[in-house]
C-alpha positions in Angstrom: 215.9 207.7 -5.0 218.8 205.3 -4.8 222.4 205.7 -3.7 224.3 205.8 -7.0 228.0 206.0 -5.9 230.3 206.2 -2.9 233.9 207.3 -2.3 236.0 206.5 0.8 238.9 208.8 1.7 241.1 209.4 4.8 241.3 212.8 6.6 244.8 213.6 7.7 245.3 217.4 7.8 248.6 216.8 6.1 246.6 216.0 3.0 246.4 219.8 2.5 249.7 220.8 0.9 249.8 224.1 2.8 249.5 222.3 6.1 252.1 219.6 5.1 254.6 222.2 4.0 257.9 220.6 2.9 256.4 217.2 3.5 253.6 217.7 1.0 255.2 215.6 -1.8 255.2 212.6 0.5 251.4 212.4 0.1 251.2 213.3 -3.6 250.0 209.7 -4.4 247.4 209.8 -1.7 246.2 213.2 -2.7 245.8 212.2 -6.3 243.9 209.0 -5.4 241.5 211.1 -3.3 241.0 213.5 -6.1 240.3 210.7 -8.5 237.7 209.1 -6.1 236.0 212.4 -5.5 236.0 213.2 -9.2 234.3 209.9 -9.9 231.7 210.7 -7.2 231.0 214.1 -8.7 230.7 212.6 -12.2 228.2 209.9 -11.0 225.1 211.9 -11.8 224.2 212.4 -8.2 222.2 215.5 -7.4 223.0 215.4 -3.7 226.2 214.5 -2.0 226.3 213.6 1.7 229.6 213.7 3.5 229.9 211.5 6.6 232.7 211.4 9.2 233.3 210.4 12.8 232.9 212.9 15.6 232.0 212.8 19.3 228.3 212.5 18.5 225.9 211.6 15.7 224.3 214.7 14.2 223.1 216.4 11.0 225.0 219.6 10.5 223.4 222.9 9.4 223.9 224.2 5.9 226.1 226.0 4.7 229.3 224.5 6.1 232.4 226.4 7.1 235.6 225.5 8.9 239.3 226.3 9.3 242.6 224.5 9.4 243.8 227.0 12.0 244.0 224.4 14.8 246.5 222.6 12.5 248.7 225.7 12.0 247.1 227.1 8.9 244.4 229.9 8.8 242.9 228.3 5.7 239.1 228.7 5.6 237.0 226.0 3.8 233.4 226.6 2.8 230.9 224.3 1.2 227.6 225.8 0.0 226.2 229.3 0.5 222.9 231.1 1.3 221.4 234.0 -0.6 222.9 237.3 0.3 225.5 235.5 2.5 223.2 235.7 5.5 224.2 234.0 8.7 223.5 230.5 9.9 225.0 227.2 9.1 227.9 225.3 10.7 231.0 227.3 11.5 233.3 224.6 13.0 233.6 221.3 11.1 235.2 218.3 12.7 238.4 217.3 11.0 236.8 214.5 9.0 234.3 216.8 7.4 236.7 219.7 7.1 239.0 217.6 4.9 236.0 216.2 3.0 234.8 219.8 2.3 238.4 220.7 1.2 238.5 217.7 -1.2 235.2 218.6 -2.7 236.3 222.2 -3.2 239.3 221.1 -5.2 237.2 220.1 -8.2 234.5 222.1 -10.0 231.1 220.5 -10.1 229.7 220.1 -13.6 226.5 222.1 -14.0 226.6 224.9 -11.5 223.8 224.6 -8.9 223.0 221.0 -9.9 224.5 219.5 -6.8 223.4 220.1 -3.2 225.4 219.1 -0.1 224.7 217.5 3.2 227.1 216.8 6.1 226.5 214.5 9.0 228.6 213.0 11.8 228.4 209.6 13.3 229.6 209.0 16.8 233.0 207.3 16.9 231.7 204.7 19.4 228.3 204.2 17.7 227.2 200.5 17.8 227.1 198.6 14.5 223.3 198.6 14.5 223.2 202.3 14.9 225.6 202.8 12.0 223.5 200.5 9.8 220.3 202.3 10.8 221.9 205.7 10.0 223.0 204.5 6.6 219.5 203.1 5.8 217.7 206.4 6.6 220.0 209.0 4.9 218.5 208.7 1.5 217.3 211.5 -0.7 214.5 212.2 -3.1 217.1 212.7 -5.8 220.0 210.4 -7.0 222.6 210.8 -4.3 226.2 209.8 -3.4 228.2 209.4 -0.3 231.6 210.7 0.6 232.9 208.6 3.5 235.8 210.1 5.5 237.8 207.9 7.8 241.4 206.7 8.6 242.5 203.1 9.3 244.5 202.0 12.3 246.8 204.6 13.9 248.9 201.7 15.4 251.0 200.9 12.3 254.5 201.0 13.8 256.6 202.4 16.7 256.3 206.0 15.4 252.5 205.7 15.0 250.2 207.9 17.1 249.0 204.8 18.9 252.4 203.1 18.9 252.8 199.6 17.3 250.1 196.9 17.6 250.7 193.6 15.7 247.0 193.4 14.8 246.9 196.8 13.0 248.2 195.8 9.6 246.0 192.7 9.3 243.0 194.9 10.3 243.7 197.4 7.6 244.3 194.7 5.0 240.8 193.3 5.9 239.3 196.7 5.4 241.2 197.2 2.1 239.8 193.9 0.8 236.2 194.8 1.9 236.5 198.2 0.1 238.0 196.6 -3.0 235.2 194.0 -3.1 232.4 196.4 -2.2 231.7 193.9 0.6 229.2 195.6 2.9 228.9 192.5 5.2 232.7 192.4 5.8 232.6 196.1 6.9 229.8 195.3 9.2 231.9 192.5 10.8 234.4 195.1 12.0 234.4 194.9 15.8 233.9 198.3 17.6 236.0 197.3 20.6 239.0 196.1 18.5 238.7 199.1 16.2 238.9 201.5 19.2 241.9 199.6 20.5 243.6 200.1 17.2 242.6 203.8 17.1 240.6 203.4 13.8 238.7 206.6 13.0 236.9 205.1 10.0 235.0 202.2 11.5 231.7 203.9 12.1 231.6 205.9 8.8 232.5 202.7 6.9 229.6 200.9 8.6 227.3 203.7 7.7 228.3 203.2 4.1 227.6 199.5 4.5 224.2 200.2 5.8 223.4 202.6 3.0 224.6 200.1 0.3 222.6 197.3 1.9 219.5 199.5 2.0 220.0 200.6 -1.6 220.2 196.9 -2.7 221.6 195.7 -6.0 225.1 194.9 -7.0 228.1 197.2 -6.4 231.6 197.2 -7.9 234.5 198.5 -5.7 237.9 199.8 -6.6 240.7 200.3 -4.1 242.7 203.3 -5.3 245.2 203.6 -2.5 246.4 201.9 0.7 249.5 203.1 2.6 250.6 204.0 6.2 253.3 206.6 5.7 253.1 208.0 9.3 251.9 204.9 11.0 248.2 205.5 10.2 246.4 203.5 7.6 245.1 205.6 4.7 242.6 203.9 2.3 240.9 205.4 -0.7 238.2 203.5 -2.6 235.1 204.1 -4.6 231.9 202.0 -5.1 229.7 202.3 -8.2 226.9 200.3 -9.6 228.1 198.1 -12.5 
């Protein structure tokens, strides 16, 4: 069955108001844009949603999915999915990208209880473009499915950025923003892994998985860029792709 929709969100832990504390209002617009993108994803008619984010290796995670924001100063537990009788198993430690993705999905009830199933996968941060494309092409489902893609832009957007200032960073993020707005899979596949690593881009590999999935699904796509900012020197981009 085809890919029917995709959403792209960043994964700063400060997106969670309880983690951000007094700074939470600074990300209200970003949080609202993520909620809108995820809401559109959940309303797409998809019966299965796959969350993809970068980590140190490429892997499919075991269901159900659990994690905590304790490493970021808040003992907030996040859970996505469950097994009968709450028996053991599953994934207990989600990487940050998937932890924030699970938190975003948990903020909005899914219409039709039990109608949606979940999958979570990681893609290696340094995965070659060809590997990202191949992963995107093979992660389909026997039901209509959607993709939640977690990833930040450059972390070199100014002197106070985690990666300090790099004059290439803003232009890189603008290029990504245009590709997401235009649903341009080929432009995402043109992102250079080496330059992306130099600019400390967390989203390059997940975005290219999206491009591989969209290319494999075929047909036309319409993109909408919902948000682009860099409040803490890191590029945050929110977008969704749907079939017209």
